[in-house]
C-alpha positions as CSV (number, residue, x, y, z in Angstrom):
1,A,-19.3,9.0,-5.0
2,L,-18.2,11.3,-7.7
3,D,-19.2,10.6,-11.3
4,L,-15.9,11.0,-13.2
5,N,-17.7,11.6,-16.5
6,V,-19.6,14.5,-15.0
7,V,-16.4,15.9,-13.5
8,A,-14.6,15.6,-16.9
9,K,-17.5,17.3,-18.6
10,G,-17.4,20.1,-16.1
11,I,-13.7,20.6,-16.5
12,K,-14.0,20.7,-20.3
13,H,-16.8,23.1,-20.1
14,A,-14.9,25.4,-17.8
15,L,-11.9,25.4,-20.2
16,H,-13.9,26.3,-23.3
17,A,-17.1,28.1,-22.1
18,K,-17.7,31.5,-20.6
19,S,-20.5,30.5,-18.2
20,P,-20.5,27.6,-15.7
21,L,-22.9,24.7,-16.1
22,L,-24.1,25.3,-12.5
23,S,-24.9,28.5,-10.7
24,Q,-22.9,29.4,-7.6
25,R,-25.9,28.4,-5.5
26,E,-26.1,24.9,-7.2
27,I,-22.4,24.4,-6.7
28,R,-22.6,25.3,-3.0
29,Q,-25.6,23.0,-2.5
30,T,-23.8,20.1,-4.3
31,M,-20.7,20.6,-2.2
32,I,-22.7,20.7,1.0
33,A,-24.6,17.5,0.1
34,F,-21.3,15.8,-0.8
35,Q,-19.8,16.8,2.5
36,Q,-22.9,15.7,4.5
37,R,-22.8,12.2,2.8
38,R,-19.1,11.9,3.5
39,F,-19.6,12.9,7.1
40,A,-22.5,10.5,7.6
41,R,-20.4,7.6,6.2
42,L,-17.5,8.4,8.5
43,A,-19.8,8.7,11.5
44,K,-21.3,5.3,10.8
45,K,-17.8,3.7,10.2
46,N,-16.4,5.2,13.4
47,L,-19.4,4.1,15.5
48,E,-19.2,0.5,14.2
49,E,-15.4,0.3,14.7
50,G,-15.8,1.8,18.2
51,K,-18.5,-0.7,19.2
52,A,-16.3,-3.6,18.0
53,F,-13.3,-2.2,19.8
54,L,-15.2,-1.8,23.1
55,A,-16.7,-5.3,22.8
56,K,-13.2,-6.7,22.5
57,K,-11.9,-4.5,25.4
58,A,-14.8,-5.7,27.6
59,K,-13.3,-9.2,27.5
60,T,-9.8,-8.0,28.5
61,D,-8.6,-8.9,32.1
62,G,-8.9,-6.0,34.4
63,V,-11.2,-3.9,32.3
64,V,-14.4,-2.8,34.0
65,T,-17.5,-1.8,32.0
66,L,-19.9,0.5,33.7
67,P,-23.7,0.7,32.9
68,S,-23.1,3.9,30.9
69,G,-20.7,2.0,28.5
70,L,-17.6,3.7,30.0
71,Q,-14.7,1.2,30.4
72,Y,-11.6,1.6,32.5
73,K,-8.6,-0.3,33.7
74,V,-6.8,0.6,36.9
75,I,-3.1,0.9,36.4
76,T,-2.4,2.4,39.9
77,A,-5.2,2.6,42.5
78,G,-4.4,5.8,44.3
79,T,-5.0,6.6,48.0
80,G,-6.0,10.2,48.2
81,K,-9.3,12.1,48.0
82,T,-12.0,11.2,45.4
83,P,-13.3,14.3,43.5
84,K,-16.9,15.4,43.7
85,L,-18.8,16.9,40.7
86,T,-18.2,20.4,42.0
87,D,-14.4,20.0,42.5
88,K,-11.5,21.0,40.3
89,V,-8.8,18.4,39.5
90,T,-5.3,18.5,38.3
91,T,-4.3,15.7,35.9
92,H,-1.8,14.5,33.5
93,Y,-3.3,12.7,30.5
94,R,-2.7,11.3,27.0
95,G,-5.6,11.0,24.6
96,T,-5.6,8.7,21.5
97,L,-8.0,7.4,19.0
98,I,-8.6,3.6,18.8
99,N,-6.0,3.4,15.9
100,G,-3.4,4.9,18.3
101,T,-3.3,8.4,16.9
102,E,-2.6,10.9,19.7
103,F,-4.8,13.9,19.7
104,D,-3.8,15.5,23.0
105,S,-1.3,15.1,25.8
106,S,-0.5,17.1,28.9
107,Y,2.7,15.1,29.1
108,K,3.9,16.5,25.8
109,R,3.0,20.1,26.9
110,G,5.1,19.5,29.9
111,E,2.5,20.6,32.5
112,P,-0.6,19.1,34.0
113,A,-4.1,20.4,33.3
114,T,-6.5,21.7,35.9
115,F,-10.2,21.9,35.2
116,P,-13.6,21.4,36.9
117,V,-14.8,17.8,37.1
118,Q,-18.0,18.9,35.3
119,G,-16.2,20.9,32.7
120,V,-15.0,17.9,30.6
121,I,-16.5,15.1,28.5
122,A,-19.1,12.9,30.2
123,G,-16.7,9.9,30.2
124,W,-14.1,11.8,32.1
125,T,-16.6,13.3,34.6
126,E,-17.9,9.8,35.4
127,A,-14.4,8.3,35.8
128,L,-12.9,11.1,37.8
129,Q,-15.6,10.7,40.5
130,L,-14.5,7.1,40.9
131,M,-10.8,7.7,41.1
132,K,-8.6,8.7,44.1
133,E,-5.7,11.1,44.1
134,G,-2.6,9.3,42.9
135,A,-4.6,7.0,40.7
136,K,-3.6,6.1,37.1
137,W,-6.4,4.7,34.9
138,K,-6.8,3.9,31.3
139,L,-10.3,4.9,30.0
140,F,-12.0,3.6,26.9
141,I,-14.8,6.1,26.2
142,P,-17.6,5.4,23.7
143,A,-18.5,8.3,21.4
144,K,-21.8,9.1,23.3
145,L,-19.7,9.9,26.4
146,A,-17.0,11.8,24.4
147,Y,-17.7,14.2,21.6
148,G,-20.5,12.2,19.9
149,K,-21.6,12.7,16.3
150,P,-20.1,16.1,15.9
151,G,-16.6,15.0,16.9
152,K,-14.1,17.8,17.7
153,G,-12.1,19.7,15.2
154,G,-10.0,17.9,12.7
155,K,-8.4,15.5,15.1
156,I,-11.5,13.7,16.6
157,G,-13.9,12.6,13.9
158,P,-17.6,12.0,14.3
159,N,-18.6,9.2,16.7
160,A,-15.0,8.5,17.7
161,T,-14.3,6.2,20.6
162,L,-11.5,7.7,22.6
163,I,-8.7,6.2,24.9
164,F,-7.2,8.2,27.7
165,K,-4.5,7.4,30.2
166,I,-5.3,9.7,33.1
167,E,-3.2,10.4,36.2
168,L,-5.2,12.1,38.9
169,L,-2.6,14.4,40.6
170,S,-4.8,16.4,43.0
171,V,-8.3,17.3,44.0
172,G,-9.2,20.9,44.9
173,E,-12.4,22.9,45.4
């Protein structure tokens, strides 16, 4: 937490003095330490909230929990081919955080996405190899099978549990 007295002292000093209280190096180190503490708190919070969310989902009718921690619910089973690790797939999908915030959607872009089964997050790779063409599933992916502690960009925070609605349109080699 910031010490407001120290902040006020720094502002007063900056307004009336010619030289800063801290060197550029000390300022940089202080800012880095502050950001690291903030990141660690957010990572811990997200991990705890994700675990609670997944524990609740595990008790929901129709939700399957795999040994890896990946959870899924079949919306439509599908009848076509099942992709292998070496295949490419074409999907439509919508990704959200557990609070409902959407971070990606092929539906919004107006075109499906094609990619290698092994070229996506581990939770997707695992789920895709269980699906059949034509299937629609909802995935609940723990952080360790998503982007983990680093998160991804500004939209997916550290240790974020993710939700995806995936429609497997086709399997190709």
